[in-house]
Structure formats: C-alpha cells, structure tokens
All heavy atoms as TSV, in Angstrom:
chain	resi	resn	atom	element	x	y	z
A	1	MET	N	N	66.437	135.878	125.547
A	1	MET	CA	C	66.156	134.509	125.190
A	1	MET	C	C	66.913	133.611	126.158
A	1	MET	O	O	68.095	133.797	126.386
A	1	MET	CB	C	66.592	134.238	123.750
A	1	MET	CG	C	66.296	132.836	123.324
A	1	MET	SD	S	66.795	132.488	121.643
A	1	MET	CE	C	65.435	133.162	120.746
A	2	LYS	N	N	66.197	132.656	126.687
A	2	LYS	CA	C	66.779	131.760	127.668
A	2	LYS	C	C	66.973	130.372	127.041
A	2	LYS	O	O	66.093	129.850	126.377
A	2	LYS	CB	C	65.836	131.661	128.868
A	2	LYS	CG	C	66.424	130.959	130.036
A	2	LYS	CD	C	65.449	131.050	131.204
A	2	LYS	CE	C	66.066	130.382	132.411
A	2	LYS	NZ	N	65.167	130.406	133.542
A	3	THR	N	N	68.155	129.792	127.242
A	3	THR	CA	C	68.447	128.455	126.720
A	3	THR	C	C	68.157	127.426	127.793
A	3	THR	O	O	68.601	127.573	128.931
A	3	THR	CB	C	69.928	128.358	126.295
A	3	THR	OG1	O	70.200	129.385	125.352
A	3	THR	CG2	C	70.227	127.017	125.680
A	4	ILE	N	N	67.415	126.415	127.410
A	4	ILE	CA	C	67.061	125.356	128.349
A	4	ILE	C	C	67.663	124.053	127.833
A	4	ILE	O	O	67.468	123.677	126.683
A	4	ILE	CB	C	65.537	125.214	128.474
A	4	ILE	CG1	C	64.929	126.525	128.984
A	4	ILE	CG2	C	65.176	124.058	129.388
A	4	ILE	CD1	C	63.433	126.532	128.969
A	5	TYR	N	N	68.413	123.398	128.678
A	5	TYR	CA	C	68.996	122.102	128.341
A	5	TYR	C	C	68.181	121.016	129.007
A	5	TYR	O	O	67.879	121.092	130.193
A	5	TYR	CB	C	70.454	122.013	128.818
A	5	TYR	CG	C	71.354	122.985	128.110
A	5	TYR	CD1	C	71.714	124.183	128.707
A	5	TYR	CD2	C	71.841	122.707	126.849
A	5	TYR	CE1	C	72.530	125.089	128.062
A	5	TYR	CE2	C	72.663	123.602	126.193
A	5	TYR	CZ	C	73.009	124.786	126.799
A	5	TYR	OH	O	73.814	125.663	126.153
A	6	VAL	N	N	67.842	120.004	128.244
A	6	VAL	CA	C	67.070	118.890	128.777
A	6	VAL	C	C	67.986	117.678	128.848
A	6	VAL	O	O	68.562	117.266	127.855
A	6	VAL	CB	C	65.846	118.580	127.890
A	6	VAL	CG1	C	65.075	117.388	128.425
A	6	VAL	CG2	C	64.969	119.807	127.779
A	7	VAL	N	N	68.120	117.151	130.042
A	7	VAL	CA	C	68.933	115.958	130.257
A	7	VAL	C	C	68.003	114.845	130.683
A	7	VAL	O	O	67.231	115.004	131.625
A	7	VAL	CB	C	70.014	116.206	131.336
A	7	VAL	CG1	C	70.829	114.948	131.569
A	7	VAL	CG2	C	70.888	117.378	130.937
A	8	THR	N	N	68.087	113.734	129.972
A	8	THR	CA	C	67.205	112.618	130.313
A	8	THR	C	C	68.024	111.459	130.866
A	8	THR	O	O	69.160	111.245	130.476
A	8	THR	CB	C	66.406	112.151	129.083
A	8	THR	OG1	O	65.555	111.087	129.482
A	8	THR	CG2	C	67.301	111.692	127.972
A	9	THR	N	N	67.436	110.771	131.775
A	9	THR	CA	C	68.076	109.595	132.343
A	9	THR	C	C	67.280	108.350	131.993
A	9	THR	O	O	67.503	107.288	132.567
A	9	THR	CB	C	68.182	109.732	133.874
A	9	THR	OG1	O	66.878	109.934	134.398
A	9	THR	CG2	C	69.102	110.861	134.250
A	10	ALA	N	N	66.364	108.488	131.052
A	10	ALA	CA	C	65.531	107.349	130.669
A	10	ALA	C	C	66.379	106.312	129.947
A	10	ALA	O	O	67.250	106.648	129.144
A	10	ALA	CB	C	64.402	107.819	129.767
A	11	ALA	N	N	66.118	105.069	130.245
A	11	ALA	CA	C	66.851	103.981	129.595
A	11	ALA	C	C	66.388	103.840	128.152
A	11	ALA	O	O	65.238	104.133	127.818
A	11	ALA	CB	C	66.607	102.689	130.353
A	12	ARG	N	N	67.302	103.403	127.321
A	12	ARG	CA	C	66.934	103.172	125.925
A	12	ARG	C	C	66.045	101.943	125.832
A	12	ARG	O	O	66.253	100.957	126.538
A	12	ARG	CB	C	68.184	102.944	125.086
A	12	ARG	CG	C	69.003	104.173	124.899
A	12	ARG	CD	C	70.126	103.867	123.968
A	12	ARG	NE	N	70.859	105.093	123.670
A	12	ARG	CZ	C	72.054	105.104	123.131
A	12	ARG	NH1	N	72.658	103.991	122.825
A	12	ARG	NH2	N	72.651	106.248	122.882
A	13	THR	N	N	65.101	102.023	124.941
A	13	THR	CA	C	64.216	100.881	124.763
A	13	THR	C	C	64.910	99.833	123.911
A	13	THR	O	O	65.765	100.161	123.082
A	13	THR	CB	C	62.907	101.321	124.075
A	13	THR	OG1	O	63.235	101.838	122.792
A	13	THR	CG2	C	62.188	102.378	124.892
A	14	PRO	N	N	64.569	98.568	124.085
A	14	PRO	CA	C	65.192	97.517	123.274
A	14	PRO	C	C	64.977	97.726	121.774
A	14	PRO	O	O	65.839	97.408	120.969
A	14	PRO	CB	C	64.523	96.229	123.757
A	14	PRO	CG	C	64.000	96.539	125.114
A	14	PRO	CD	C	63.686	98.009	125.104
A	15	PHE	N	N	63.831	98.289	121.405
A	15	PHE	CA	C	63.567	98.542	119.990
A	15	PHE	C	C	64.564	99.532	119.416
A	15	PHE	O	O	65.086	99.342	118.327
A	15	PHE	CB	C	62.136	99.055	119.791
A	15	PHE	CG	C	61.868	99.479	118.378
A	15	PHE	CD1	C	61.668	98.530	117.389
A	15	PHE	CD2	C	61.842	100.827	118.033
A	15	PHE	CE1	C	61.436	98.915	116.088
A	15	PHE	CE2	C	61.618	101.219	116.735
A	15	PHE	CZ	C	61.406	100.265	115.745
A	16	ARG	N	N	64.829	100.614	120.156
A	16	ARG	CA	C	65.768	101.631	119.664
A	16	ARG	C	C	67.182	101.069	119.575
A	16	ARG	O	O	67.929	101.378	118.657
A	16	ARG	CB	C	65.745	102.850	120.572
A	16	ARG	CG	C	64.437	103.605	120.495
A	16	ARG	CD	C	64.483	104.816	121.345
A	16	ARG	NE	N	64.899	105.919	120.492
A	16	ARG	CZ	C	65.068	107.149	120.897
A	16	ARG	NH1	N	64.899	107.439	122.168
A	16	ARG	NH2	N	65.408	108.090	120.070
A	17	VAL	N	N	67.562	100.244	120.522
A	17	VAL	CA	C	68.896	99.633	120.497
A	17	VAL	C	C	69.019	98.728	119.282
A	17	VAL	O	O	70.013	98.771	118.550
A	17	VAL	CB	C	69.152	98.850	121.811
A	17	VAL	CG1	C	70.428	98.043	121.721
A	17	VAL	CG2	C	69.197	99.804	122.991
A	18	ARG	N	N	67.988	97.901	119.050
A	18	ARG	CA	C	67.999	97.012	117.884
A	18	ARG	C	C	67.979	97.795	116.584
A	18	ARG	O	O	68.685	97.453	115.633
A	18	ARG	CB	C	66.800	96.071	117.944
A	18	ARG	CG	C	67.218	94.645	118.193
A	18	ARG	CD	C	66.046	93.696	118.152
A	18	ARG	NE	N	65.515	93.571	119.508
A	18	ARG	CZ	C	64.256	93.783	119.862
A	18	ARG	NH1	N	63.366	94.091	118.965
A	18	ARG	NH2	N	63.887	93.657	121.106
A	19	ALA	N	N	67.182	98.852	116.520
A	19	ALA	CA	C	67.092	99.664	115.308
A	19	ALA	C	C	68.439	100.324	115.000
A	19	ALA	O	O	68.868	100.360	113.843
A	19	ALA	CB	C	66.008	100.725	115.460
A	20	ARG	N	N	69.095	100.816	116.038
A	20	ARG	CA	C	70.402	101.439	115.824
A	20	ARG	C	C	71.421	100.412	115.338
A	20	ARG	O	O	72.218	100.683	114.452
A	20	ARG	CB	C	70.882	102.086	117.115
A	20	ARG	CG	C	72.165	102.825	116.944
A	20	ARG	CD	C	72.553	103.563	118.188
A	20	ARG	NE	N	73.785	104.288	117.948
A	20	ARG	CZ	C	74.354	105.072	118.798
A	20	ARG	NH1	N	73.799	105.273	119.972
A	20	ARG	NH2	N	75.473	105.683	118.495
A	21	ALA	N	N	71.393	99.220	115.896
A	21	ALA	CA	C	72.310	98.161	115.470
A	21	ALA	C	C	72.061	97.771	114.013
A	21	ALA	O	O	73.004	97.545	113.252
A	21	ALA	CB	C	72.170	96.951	116.377
A	22	VAL	N	N	70.798	97.709	113.621
A	22	VAL	CA	C	70.463	97.362	112.238
A	22	VAL	C	C	70.956	98.443	111.281
A	22	VAL	O	O	71.523	98.143	110.228
A	22	VAL	CB	C	68.939	97.129	112.090
A	22	VAL	CG1	C	68.529	97.067	110.639
A	22	VAL	CG2	C	68.537	95.866	112.809
A	23	VAL	N	N	70.756	99.695	111.639
A	23	VAL	CA	C	71.203	100.796	110.781
A	23	VAL	C	C	72.724	100.801	110.666
A	23	VAL	O	O	73.274	100.959	109.563
A	23	VAL	CB	C	70.676	102.154	111.314
A	23	VAL	CG1	C	71.347	103.307	110.612
A	23	VAL	CG2	C	69.170	102.232	111.153
A	24	LEU	N	N	73.422	100.618	111.779
A	24	LEU	CA	C	74.889	100.586	111.727
A	24	LEU	C	C	75.390	99.406	110.904
A	24	LEU	O	O	76.352	99.538	110.145
A	24	LEU	CB	C	75.456	100.534	113.143
A	24	LEU	CG	C	75.335	101.825	113.947
A	24	LEU	CD1	C	75.839	101.607	115.372
A	24	LEU	CD2	C	76.086	102.955	113.295
A	25	ALA	N	N	74.738	98.258	111.017
A	25	ALA	CA	C	75.133	97.097	110.216
A	25	ALA	C	C	74.881	97.350	108.733
A	25	ALA	O	O	75.703	96.981	107.884
A	25	ALA	CB	C	74.365	95.861	110.679
A	26	ALA	N	N	73.766	98.006	108.410
A	26	ALA	CA	C	73.469	98.320	107.009
A	26	ALA	C	C	74.505	99.279	106.433
A	26	ALA	O	O	74.958	99.107	105.299
A	26	ALA	CB	C	72.068	98.916	106.889
A	27	VAL	N	N	74.895	100.269	107.201
A	27	VAL	CA	C	75.917	101.214	106.734
A	27	VAL	C	C	77.251	100.500	106.541
A	27	VAL	O	O	77.938	100.703	105.533
A	27	VAL	CB	C	76.048	102.396	107.729
A	27	VAL	CG1	C	77.270	103.231	107.428
A	27	VAL	CG2	C	74.798	103.252	107.692
A	28	ALA	N	N	77.616	99.646	107.477
A	28	ALA	CA	C	78.885	98.913	107.367
A	28	ALA	C	C	78.882	97.986	106.160
A	28	ALA	O	O	79.872	97.917	105.418
A	28	ALA	CB	C	79.144	98.130	108.644
A	29	LEU	N	N	77.775	97.291	105.934
A	29	LEU	CA	C	77.689	96.404	104.778
A	29	LEU	C	C	77.710	97.176	103.467
A	29	LEU	O	O	78.300	96.734	102.477
A	29	LEU	CB	C	76.431	95.541	104.866
A	29	LEU	CG	C	76.478	94.435	105.903
A	29	LEU	CD1	C	75.131	93.727	106.001
A	29	LEU	CD2	C	77.573	93.440	105.564
A	30	THR	N	N	77.072	98.340	103.438
A	30	THR	CA	C	77.086	99.174	102.235
A	30	THR	C	C	78.498	99.642	101.921
A	30	THR	O	O	78.943	99.575	100.768
A	30	THR	CB	C	76.150	100.383	102.413
A	30	THR	OG1	O	74.837	99.911	102.690
A	30	THR	CG2	C	76.125	101.250	101.170
A	31	LEU	N	N	79.218	100.100	102.929
A	31	LEU	CA	C	80.601	100.529	102.706
A	31	LEU	C	C	81.488	99.369	102.275
A	31	LEU	O	O	82.327	99.517	101.381
A	31	LEU	CB	C	81.155	101.180	103.968
A	31	LEU	CG	C	80.618	102.572	104.296
A	31	LEU	CD1	C	81.164	103.046	105.635
A	31	LEU	CD2	C	80.991	103.548	103.200
A	32	ALA	N	N	81.306	98.217	102.871
A	32	ALA	CA	C	82.094	97.042	102.484
A	32	ALA	C	C	81.797	96.643	101.043
A	32	ALA	O	O	82.717	96.311	100.284
A	32	ALA	CB	C	81.807	95.889	103.429
A	33	ALA	N	N	80.529	96.693	100.655
A	33	ALA	CA	C	80.158	96.347	99.281
A	33	ALA	C	C	80.747	97.344	98.291
A	33	ALA	O	O	81.229	96.957	97.216
A	33	ALA	CB	C	78.638	96.294	99.145
A	34	LEU	N	N	80.708	98.631	98.625
A	34	LEU	CA	C	81.289	99.636	97.740
A	34	LEU	C	C	82.796	99.454	97.595
A	34	LEU	O	O	83.341	99.584	96.492
A	34	LEU	CB	C	80.963	101.045	98.242
A	34	LEU	CG	C	79.522	101.490	98.062
A	34	LEU	CD1	C	79.305	102.843	98.728
A	34	LEU	CD2	C	79.167	101.568	96.591
A	35	CYS	N	N	83.477	99.136	98.690
A	35	CYS	CA	C	84.925	98.883	98.620
A	35	CYS	C	C	85.211	97.653	97.774
A	35	CYS	O	O	86.137	97.655	96.955
A	35	CYS	CB	C	85.495	98.703	100.021
A	35	CYS	SG	S	85.528	100.222	100.974
A	36	TRP	N	N	84.420	96.614	97.939
A	36	TRP	CA	C	84.614	95.393	97.173
A	36	TRP	C	C	84.386	95.647	95.691
A	36	TRP	O	O	85.174	95.206	94.845
A	36	TRP	CB	C	83.650	94.327	97.694
A	36	TRP	CG	C	83.887	92.978	97.096
A	36	TRP	CD1	C	84.818	92.071	97.464
A	36	TRP	CD2	C	83.160	92.399	96.017
A	36	TRP	NE1	N	84.719	90.956	96.675
A	36	TRP	CE2	C	83.713	91.135	95.778
A	36	TRP	CE3	C	82.102	92.831	95.227
A	36	TRP	CZ2	C	83.231	90.297	94.773
A	36	TRP	CZ3	C	81.632	91.995	94.230
A	36	TRP	CH2	C	82.191	90.742	94.014
A	37	LEU	N	N	83.317	96.371	95.357
A	37	LEU	CA	C	83.027	96.681	93.954
A	37	LEU	C	C	84.091	97.585	93.348
A	37	LEU	O	O	84.448	97.441	92.180
A	37	LEU	CB	C	81.650	97.327	93.824
A	37	LEU	CG	C	80.467	96.394	94.024
A	37	LEU	CD1	C	79.153	97.175	94.012
A	37	LEU	CD2	C	80.458	95.311	92.959
A	38	GLY	N	N	84.612	98.522	94.132
A	38	GLY	CA	C	85.684	99.376	93.634
A	38	GLY	C	C	86.940	98.591	93.330
A	38	GLY	O	O	87.581	98.796	92.296
A	39	GLY	N	N	87.302	97.671	94.212
A	39	GLY	CA	C	88.464	96.826	93.955
A	39	GLY	C	C	88.267	95.943	92.740
A	39	GLY	O	O	89.179	95.763	91.923
A	40	LEU	N	N	87.067	95.396	92.593
A	40	LEU	CA	C	86.759	94.576	91.428
A	40	LEU	C	C	86.841	95.387	90.143
A	40	LEU	O	O	87.374	94.913	89.133
A	40	LEU	CB	C	85.366	93.965	91.580
A	40	LEU	CG	C	84.916	93.020	90.476
A	40	LEU	CD1	C	85.800	91.779	90.462
A	40	LEU	CD2	C	83.469	92.643	90.670
A	41	ALA	N	N	86.338	96.625	90.172
A	41	ALA	CA	C	86.391	97.481	88.992
A	41	ALA	C	C	87.839	97.786	88.608
A	41	ALA	O	O	88.187	97.766	87.417
A	41	ALA	CB	C	85.624	98.782	89.249
A	42	VAL	N	N	88.684	98.049	89.583
A	42	VAL	CA	C	90.091	98.323	89.297
A	42	VAL	C	C	90.759	97.108	88.664
A	42	VAL	O	O	91.503	97.222	87.693
A	42	VAL	CB	C	90.820	98.774	90.583
A	42	VAL	CG1	C	92.322	98.757	90.402
A	42	VAL	CG2	C	90.357	100.159	90.990
A	43	LEU	N	N	90.480	95.928	89.218
A	43	LEU	CA	C	91.056	94.706	88.650
A	43	LEU	C	C	90.580	94.457	87.229
A	43	LEU	O	O	91.369	94.109	86.350
A	43	LEU	CB	C	90.724	93.507	89.536
A	43	LEU	CG	C	91.463	93.438	90.864
A	43	LEU	CD1	C	90.924	92.279	91.699
A	43	LEU	CD2	C	92.951	93.269	90.639
A	44	LEU	N	N	89.296	94.639	86.983
A	44	LEU	CA	C	88.756	94.410	85.638
A	44	LEU	C	C	89.291	95.422	84.633
A	44	LEU	O	O	89.620	95.060	83.497
A	44	LEU	CB	C	87.230	94.449	85.674
A	44	LEU	CG	C	86.552	93.261	86.355
A	44	LEU	CD1	C	85.052	93.455	86.394
A	44	LEU	CD2	C	86.904	91.973	85.643
A	45	LEU	N	N	89.376	96.684	85.028
A	45	LEU	CA	C	89.917	97.688	84.110
A	45	LEU	C	C	91.392	97.460	83.830
A	45	LEU	O	O	91.856	97.648	82.705
A	45	LEU	CB	C	89.683	99.096	84.662
A	45	LEU	CG	C	88.228	99.565	84.640
A	45	LEU	CD1	C	88.084	100.891	85.362
A	45	LEU	CD2	C	87.729	99.683	83.218
A	46	GLY	N	N	92.128	97.021	84.829
A	46	GLY	CA	C	93.538	96.703	84.615
A	46	GLY	C	C	93.700	95.515	83.686
A	46	GLY	O	O	94.576	95.506	82.807
A	47	ALA	N	N	92.857	94.507	83.846
A	47	ALA	CA	C	92.914	93.346	82.958
A	47	ALA	C	C	92.529	93.729	81.534
A	47	ALA	O	O	93.148	93.278	80.560
A	47	ALA	CB	C	91.999	92.244	83.479
A	48	ALA	N	N	91.507	94.579	81.390
A	48	ALA	CA	C	91.103	95.032	80.058
A	48	ALA	C	C	92.219	95.834	79.396
A	48	ALA	O	O	92.468	95.681	78.193
A	48	ALA	CB	C	89.824	95.868	80.160
A	49	ASP	N	N	92.888	96.662	80.160
A	49	ASP	CA	C	94.006	97.432	79.626
A	49	ASP	C	C	95.127	96.511	79.172
A	49	ASP	O	O	95.705	96.689	78.092
A	49	ASP	CB	C	94.515	98.406	80.694
A	49	ASP	CG	C	95.718	99.195	80.224
A	49	ASP	OD1	O	95.680	99.699	79.086
A	49	ASP	OD2	O	96.684	99.304	80.996
A	50	ALA	N	N	95.443	95.488	79.963
A	50	ALA	CA	C	96.504	94.546	79.591
A	50	ALA	C	C	96.122	93.750	78.347
A	50	ALA	O	O	96.965	93.540	77.459
A	50	ALA	CB	C	96.792	93.610	80.756
A	51	LEU	N	N	94.865	93.319	78.273
A	51	LEU	CA	C	94.421	92.577	77.093
A	51	LEU	C	C	94.453	93.448	75.839
A	51	LEU	O	O	94.854	92.994	74.766
A	51	LEU	CB	C	93.013	92.023	77.318
A	51	LEU	CG	C	92.918	90.830	78.253
A	51	LEU	CD1	C	91.452	90.489	78.512
A	51	LEU	CD2	C	93.638	89.637	77.667
A	52	LEU	N	N	94.030	94.685	75.971
A	52	LEU	CA	C	94.054	95.595	74.827
A	52	LEU	C	C	95.485	95.854	74.371
A	52	LEU	O	O	95.767	95.853	73.167
A	52	LEU	CB	C	93.370	96.920	75.192
A	52	LEU	CG	C	93.245	97.935	74.070
A	52	LEU	CD1	C	92.319	97.405	72.983
A	52	LEU	CD2	C	92.741	99.253	74.601
A	53	ALA	N	N	96.390	96.060	75.316
A	53	ALA	CA	C	97.790	96.289	74.962
A	53	ALA	C	C	98.384	95.041	74.306
A	53	ALA	O	O	99.177	95.141	73.366
A	53	ALA	CB	C	98.591	96.670	76.200
A	54	ALA	N	N	98.000	93.859	74.770
A	54	ALA	CA	C	98.513	92.627	74.165
A	54	ALA	C	C	97.927	92.394	72.784
A	54	ALA	O	O	98.605	91.907	71.878
A	54	ALA	CB	C	98.199	91.444	75.071
A	55	TRP	N	N	96.669	92.749	72.603
A	55	TRP	CA	C	96.003	92.505	71.325
A	55	TRP	C	C	96.450	93.508	70.268
A	55	TRP	O	O	96.767	93.133	69.147
A	55	TRP	CB	C	94.487	92.583	71.538
A	55	TRP	CG	C	93.687	92.312	70.314
A	55	TRP	CD1	C	93.740	91.201	69.532
A	55	TRP	CD2	C	92.712	93.162	69.738
A	55	TRP	NE1	N	92.858	91.311	68.501
A	55	TRP	CE2	C	92.206	92.510	68.600
A	55	TRP	CE3	C	92.205	94.411	70.070
A	55	TRP	CZ2	C	91.219	93.061	67.795
A	55	TRP	CZ3	C	91.224	94.954	69.282
A	55	TRP	CH2	C	90.740	94.292	68.155
A	56	VAL	N	N	96.483	94.783	70.608
A	56	VAL	CA	C	96.819	95.834	69.650
A	56	VAL	C	C	98.323	96.010	69.538
A	56	VAL	O	O	98.844	96.259	68.461
A	56	VAL	CB	C	96.143	97.168	70.063
A	56	VAL	CG1	C	96.567	98.303	69.170
A	56	VAL	CG2	C	94.643	97.020	70.051
A	57	GLY	N	N	99.010	95.887	70.642
A	57	GLY	CA	C	100.445	96.135	70.663
A	57	GLY	C	C	100.707	97.485	71.310
A	57	GLY	O	O	99.959	98.453	71.104
A	58	VAL	N	N	101.766	97.544	72.080
A	58	VAL	CA	C	102.060	98.761	72.832
A	58	VAL	C	C	102.366	99.948	71.914
A	58	VAL	O	O	101.858	101.047	72.135
A	58	VAL	CB	C	103.192	98.503	73.849
A	58	VAL	CG1	C	103.596	99.791	74.561
A	58	VAL	CG2	C	102.761	97.461	74.859
A	59	PRO	N	N	103.189	99.804	70.855
A	59	PRO	CA	C	103.453	100.970	69.996
A	59	PRO	C	C	102.188	101.512	69.328
A	59	PRO	O	O	101.977	102.724	69.274
A	59	PRO	CB	C	104.431	100.430	68.955
A	59	PRO	CG	C	105.095	99.279	69.607
A	59	PRO	CD	C	104.048	98.671	70.478
A	60	ARG	N	N	101.328	100.614	68.825
A	60	ARG	CA	C	100.087	101.081	68.195
A	60	ARG	C	C	99.166	101.736	69.212
A	60	ARG	O	O	98.489	102.717	68.913
A	60	ARG	CB	C	99.357	99.907	67.546
A	60	ARG	CG	C	99.988	99.439	66.290
A	60	ARG	CD	C	99.087	98.424	65.645
A	60	ARG	NE	N	99.816	97.641	64.665
A	60	ARG	CZ	C	99.431	96.488	64.203
A	60	ARG	NH1	N	98.304	95.958	64.652
A	60	ARG	NH2	N	100.132	95.837	63.321
A	61	LEU	N	N	99.126	101.161	70.406
A	61	LEU	CA	C	98.289	101.729	71.453
A	61	LEU	C	C	98.781	103.117	71.840
A	61	LEU	O	O	97.980	104.036	72.039
A	61	LEU	CB	C	98.268	100.812	72.672
A	61	LEU	CG	C	97.214	101.075	73.725
A	61	LEU	CD1	C	95.823	100.971	73.128
A	61	LEU	CD2	C	97.355	100.105	74.874
A	62	GLY	N	N	100.107	103.291	71.922
A	62	GLY	CA	C	100.670	104.615	72.200
A	62	GLY	C	C	100.331	105.605	71.106
A	62	GLY	O	O	99.996	106.761	71.370
A	63	TRP	N	N	100.407	105.155	69.847
A	63	TRP	CA	C	100.058	106.031	68.719
A	63	TRP	C	C	98.585	106.416	68.782
A	63	TRP	O	O	98.227	107.578	68.561
A	63	TRP	CB	C	100.348	105.305	67.388
A	63	TRP	CG	C	99.886	106.072	66.206
A	63	TRP	CD1	C	100.532	107.085	65.575
A	63	TRP	CD2	C	98.643	105.907	65.531
A	63	TRP	NE1	N	99.769	107.558	64.536
A	63	TRP	CE2	C	98.598	106.843	64.490
A	63	TRP	CE3	C	97.561	105.057	65.705
A	63	TRP	CZ2	C	97.527	106.952	63.623
A	63	TRP	CZ3	C	96.492	105.160	64.847
A	63	TRP	CH2	C	96.479	106.103	63.818
A	64	LEU	N	N	97.725	105.453	69.109
A	64	LEU	CA	C	96.291	105.726	69.203
A	64	LEU	C	C	95.996	106.735	70.307
A	64	LEU	O	O	95.208	107.677	70.111
A	64	LEU	CB	C	95.529	104.422	69.459
A	64	LEU	CG	C	94.019	104.514	69.559
A	64	LEU	CD1	C	93.435	104.966	68.230
A	64	LEU	CD2	C	93.438	103.180	69.967
A	65	ILE	N	N	96.645	106.579	71.442
A	65	ILE	CA	C	96.426	107.512	72.550
A	65	ILE	C	C	96.922	108.903	72.188
A	65	ILE	O	O	96.258	109.906	72.484
A	65	ILE	CB	C	97.098	106.980	73.833
A	65	ILE	CG1	C	96.350	105.735	74.312
A	65	ILE	CG2	C	97.117	108.034	74.936
A	65	ILE	CD1	C	97.020	105.006	75.445
A	66	ARG	N	N	98.079	108.993	71.532
A	66	ARG	CA	C	98.579	110.310	71.095
A	66	ARG	C	C	97.642	110.939	70.074
A	66	ARG	O	O	97.422	112.159	70.090
A	66	ARG	CB	C	99.983	110.174	70.527
A	66	ARG	CG	C	101.056	110.045	71.577
A	66	ARG	CD	C	102.458	110.185	70.982
A	66	ARG	NE	N	102.737	109.159	69.975
A	66	ARG	CZ	C	103.206	107.943	70.224
A	66	ARG	NH1	N	103.440	107.589	71.488
A	66	ARG	NH2	N	103.442	107.080	69.265
A	67	SER	N	N	97.074	110.139	69.188
A	67	SER	CA	C	96.131	110.670	68.190
A	67	SER	C	C	94.876	111.223	68.862
A	67	SER	O	O	94.395	112.311	68.513
A	67	SER	CB	C	95.732	109.579	67.204
A	67	SER	OG	O	96.842	109.127	66.490
A	68	ILE	N	N	94.346	110.469	69.807
A	68	ILE	CA	C	93.157	110.937	70.535
A	68	ILE	C	C	93.482	112.199	71.319
A	68	ILE	O	O	92.685	113.150	71.358
A	68	ILE	CB	C	92.623	109.820	71.453
A	68	ILE	CG1	C	92.070	108.677	70.613
A	68	ILE	CG2	C	91.557	110.349	72.402
A	68	ILE	CD1	C	91.702	107.447	71.403
A	69	ASN	N	N	94.662	112.239	71.932
A	69	ASN	CA	C	95.087	113.425	72.678
A	69	ASN	C	C	95.189	114.629	71.746
A	69	ASN	O	O	94.803	115.752	72.100
A	69	ASN	CB	C	96.422	113.154	73.368
A	69	ASN	CG	C	96.754	114.204	74.392
A	69	ASN	OD1	O	95.906	115.011	74.747
A	69	ASN	ND2	N	97.979	114.180	74.876
A	70	GLY	N	N	95.719	114.423	70.540
A	70	GLY	CA	C	95.813	115.517	69.567
A	70	GLY	C	C	94.447	116.021	69.141
A	70	GLY	O	O	94.236	117.227	68.988
A	71	LEU	N	N	93.497	115.100	68.945
A	71	LEU	CA	C	92.139	115.515	68.579
A	71	LEU	C	C	91.489	116.338	69.694
A	71	LEU	O	O	90.808	117.332	69.427
A	71	LEU	CB	C	91.284	114.294	68.272
A	71	LEU	CG	C	91.609	113.544	66.988
A	71	LEU	CD1	C	90.796	112.263	66.907
A	71	LEU	CD2	C	91.340	114.419	65.788
A	72	ILE	N	N	91.706	115.932	70.923
A	72	ILE	CA	C	91.151	116.674	72.056
A	72	ILE	C	C	91.783	118.061	72.131
A	72	ILE	O	O	91.092	119.060	72.358
A	72	ILE	CB	C	91.351	115.885	73.361
A	72	ILE	CG1	C	90.483	114.633	73.349
A	72	ILE	CG2	C	91.019	116.741	74.579
A	72	ILE	CD1	C	90.754	113.679	74.482
A	73	ALA	N	N	93.102	118.139	71.914
A	73	ALA	CA	C	93.784	119.438	71.952
A	73	ALA	C	C	93.267	120.355	70.847
A	73	ALA	O	O	93.043	121.549	71.076
A	73	ALA	CB	C	95.290	119.238	71.835
A	74	GLU	N	N	93.078	119.814	69.632
A	74	GLU	CA	C	92.536	120.622	68.534
A	74	GLU	C	C	91.132	121.110	68.848
A	74	GLU	O	O	90.789	122.266	68.558
A	74	GLU	CB	C	92.512	119.797	67.254
A	74	GLU	CG	C	93.857	119.594	66.615
A	74	GLU	CD	C	93.749	118.748	65.369
A	74	GLU	OE1	O	92.657	118.716	64.758
A	74	GLU	OE2	O	94.755	118.117	65.007
A	75	SER	N	N	90.331	120.248	69.444
A	75	SER	CA	C	88.970	120.623	69.801
A	75	SER	C	C	88.963	121.735	70.843
A	75	SER	O	O	88.154	122.675	70.759
A	75	SER	CB	C	88.220	119.403	70.334
A	75	SER	OG	O	86.965	119.761	70.813
A	76	ARG	N	N	89.875	121.658	71.803
A	76	ARG	CA	C	89.950	122.724	72.820
A	76	ARG	C	C	90.388	124.043	72.202
A	76	ARG	O	O	89.885	125.097	72.551
A	76	ARG	CB	C	90.926	122.318	73.920
A	76	ARG	CG	C	90.357	121.315	74.871
A	76	ARG	CD	C	91.319	121.058	75.989
A	76	ARG	NE	N	90.802	120.064	76.917
A	76	ARG	CZ	C	91.497	119.497	77.858
A	76	ARG	NH1	N	92.772	119.829	78.020
A	76	ARG	NH2	N	90.953	118.611	78.647
A	77	ARG	N	N	91.366	123.965	71.288
A	77	ARG	CA	C	91.809	125.208	70.632
A	77	ARG	C	C	90.694	125.811	69.801
A	77	ARG	O	O	90.558	127.017	69.736
A	77	ARG	CB	C	93.030	124.902	69.754
A	77	ARG	CG	C	94.324	124.917	70.545
A	77	ARG	CD	C	95.526	124.821	69.620
A	77	ARG	NE	N	96.232	123.592	70.010
A	77	ARG	CZ	C	96.506	122.574	69.220
A	77	ARG	NH1	N	96.162	122.618	67.951
A	77	ARG	NH2	N	97.129	121.521	69.672
A	78	ALA	N	N	89.915	124.975	69.143
A	78	ALA	CA	C	88.805	125.475	68.315
A	78	ALA	C	C	87.716	126.110	69.174
A	78	ALA	O	O	87.041	127.056	68.742
A	78	ALA	CB	C	88.224	124.353	67.484
A	79	ASP	N	N	87.528	125.625	70.385
A	79	ASP	CA	C	86.497	126.166	71.272
A	79	ASP	C	C	86.883	127.520	71.845
A	79	ASP	O	O	86.022	128.293	72.258
A	79	ASP	CB	C	86.202	125.204	72.411
A	79	ASP	CG	C	85.412	123.996	71.950
A	79	ASP	OD1	O	84.822	124.064	70.858
A	79	ASP	OD2	O	85.383	122.983	72.682
A	80	ARG	N	N	88.154	127.808	71.900
A	80	ARG	CA	C	88.579	129.081	72.495
A	80	ARG	C	C	88.377	130.209	71.595
A	80	ARG	O	O	88.120	130.597	70.701
A	80	ARG	CB	C	90.063	129.024	72.870
A	80	ARG	CG	C	90.280	128.131	74.064
A	80	ARG	CD	C	91.722	128.133	74.444
A	80	ARG	NE	N	91.934	127.153	75.508
A	80	ARG	CZ	C	93.124	126.784	75.927
A	80	ARG	NH1	N	94.207	127.298	75.396
A	80	ARG	NH2	N	93.239	125.909	76.876
C-alpha cells in the first residue's frame, strides 16, 4: 500500500474565510454565554441559600440537612 500526500497551494476563497470566521465567532459567543449563565446560576443559588438560611435559621437548616442525610443513609442501607 502506497501513501500519497496531497499538498495544495490554492488560495482560500473569500467565502471559506468568511465561513470560518463566522463559525469561530459562533463558538466564542456560545462559550461566553455558557460562562455567563454559569456565573449567574452560582450567584442565584448562593443568594437562595442565604435567603433560606435567613428565613429558616441556621440551626434548623442544619437539623433539616442532617435529617435528609439520615434518610438517604437509611435508604442506602435498605437497598444493600
């Protein structure tokens, strides 16, 4: 089996250059939007956590989390 390498010296067409630029811009904008939405989600979840802790109270919230953790542990033991 013989391997043949093809090397081209043809110039890129303006359409291909523009198409590549559009695709790269779309990818960059998509990544920027995902980063922005992720940061917004973190801020909103942190604010919700702070509001819940202020409304319920930290000791009650700790008790609630321990209760839920205990229920999950019991469920895992029952599944085994």
